[in-house]
N, C-alpha and C positions, 0 to 999 in steps of 0.2 A: 398573515395569509401568504404572503411571498414564499416564506419557509415551507409551508405546507404544499404549494404547487412545486416548489423545487424538489421537495422529497418525494412528492408523487410522480414526478417526471423521472427522478432517478430510479425509484422502484420499477416503473414500467421499462425503461431502458435495461436495468439488470435482468428483469424477467425475461424480456425478449432475447438478450444475448444468451443467457442461461438455457432458455428454450431452444435456440438455434443451434447451440453446441449440442444439446441432447439430440436433436434431430439429425445432426451429422455424425453420430457415433453408432457404429454398426457392432462394436465389439466392447466388452467389459475390459477396463485397464486390468494389467497383470499383477498389480501390487496389492498391497494389504489395504484394509479398511483405515479411514483417517483415525488419527489418534484421538483417544477419548476424551480430549480436553473439553470441559463444560464449566461455565463461569469465567472468572478472570483469574489467572494464574500466572506465576512467573516461570518462564522457561529459559533455558541456558543457550545462547547461539553465538558463535565465535569468541566465547569466553566471558560473555557479558549476560546480565538478566534482562530479559525482554518480557514487558508486560503484555500478555494476550488475553483476548476475550473471545469465547467461542459459545454460539447459542444454536438452537434448532438441531434437527435430527437430518442426518444423510438420507437422502432420498433417492434410492437405487443408484443409477449411474451419474445423477446430476452432480455437476462439479460443486465445490465448496467456494462460497463466494468470499473473497479476502478484501475487507474495506482498509483504505489507506487514505488517512487523513492528512490535511494540509500543514504547512510550516507553522509551528508554535502551537499546534493542536494535538491532543491526546485522542486515545480511542473514545473517550467519553463524548466526544463531538459526533461521532458515528454511532452513538447508543440508539437513537431513535430509529435510524435506517436500519440498523442490524436487528433490532427488534421486529420491525415490519417485515423484513425479508426472512427471518428464521422461522416464520410461519409457514414458509414453503420448502425450507431446506436447510442445510447447514452453513452458517455464516460466521466469519471470524474477523477480527480487527486486532491490530497490534499498534503499541506506541514505539515508533523508531527510536533508535539510541538518541539520547538527549531530550526527549520528549516524554511528557507524562510520567509514568511510573517506572520507565525503563532506565537501566545505568546509562550515564554520560559515557560517549564515544572515548576511546583513547586517544584521538587527535582529531584534526579535521575530517569531515566526512567527504566521501566521493560517491559518485553513482556506482562505482565498483564495490566500495565498502557497504552501502547501503543495499545493493545487489545481493552480497553475501549474506547479510542479515535477513534479507527477504527469503533467499533460498533455504535458510535455516528455519525461519518460520513456517514456510511452505511444507517443508518435511515433516514438521510436528503436527501440524493441523490439518494437512491434506494427505499425508502418507504418500503414496506413489501416484495418487490421481491428480489430474490436472485442476487447477483453479481458476475461476474468473476473477481478475483483479479490477476493483474498482477504486480510482484513486481521485481525490479532490485536491486541486492546486498542485502543491509540491509532490503529494502521494501520486497524483495523476502523472506528473513528469516522470517521477522514479518508475512508475509501473510501465509508461510507454518505453522507457529506456530499456528497462528489464525484458519486457515480453519478446522482441525479436530475436534474442539470442537464447531464450529459454522455452521454445516452442512445445517442448515435452512436458513442461510444467504449467504452461499458460493456455488455457482452453478459450478464454475470451478476455477482452479489455473494454472496460468501460472509463471514460474520461468525463469528470465532473468539473468543469470550469477549470480544467488542468493548466498549470504553469507552462508557457511555451518553451519549446526546447531551445529557442534562440535568446532565453532570458538574459544569460551572462553576456552574450556579445551584444545584445540590445542596450542592457544597462551599461555596459563599457563605453558603448558608443555616445550615450547621452551625458554621462559623468565628465565633467571637465578634467583635463589632465592634471589641474592643481588640486582637484579634490581626491585624486587616487593615491595620495601619499598617506604618511602615518597619521592615525587618528588620536586625537588628544594626547600627543606626547608618549603614546605607548608603541611597543614595536609591533603593533597589529595593523595591517593595511585597511584602509577604509573599504576597498572591494578585494577580498582576498580570494576569491573564486573558489571557495570550498566545495560548491556543488557543481564541479566540472566532470 
């Protein structure tokens, strides 16, 4: 039951954001229609294969909604929400590098590298039109960090139980200094700060 309530609340918020974006648009975007991706396909972004799923039909000037899952989750976790929202317009989701069916990253990921992949995904699923980013957990944090510098690409932002921007500092503060050393005799630190 809780999942149903949570999903219903997310749908309501997304529709409210997409609706307010539409109400504020006086002109159509200058760029082409969204790329005709339908279903689940692999696209190439930054030299890596990224698993993308798109459904629904572009509805006039309504922005594409891009769902961003949390850490450890693939686009399959957003499938129910995507299906519900796609009855009202175009909705896409994707597996970040290292998640789901997307390639592994070349090295540790940063918000900058995740943003480059997100830009590549947006170019292919939304064309030149702005999108509404809807992120859960780490997906929400990435979306929130991305949106201010990409206002030309982001028409709206919905954060669903998003990871707070202070997570690395908060975690570093509560972990004792003795636990910040090498884990299990490997050369990888316990807290490597890869999402900075």
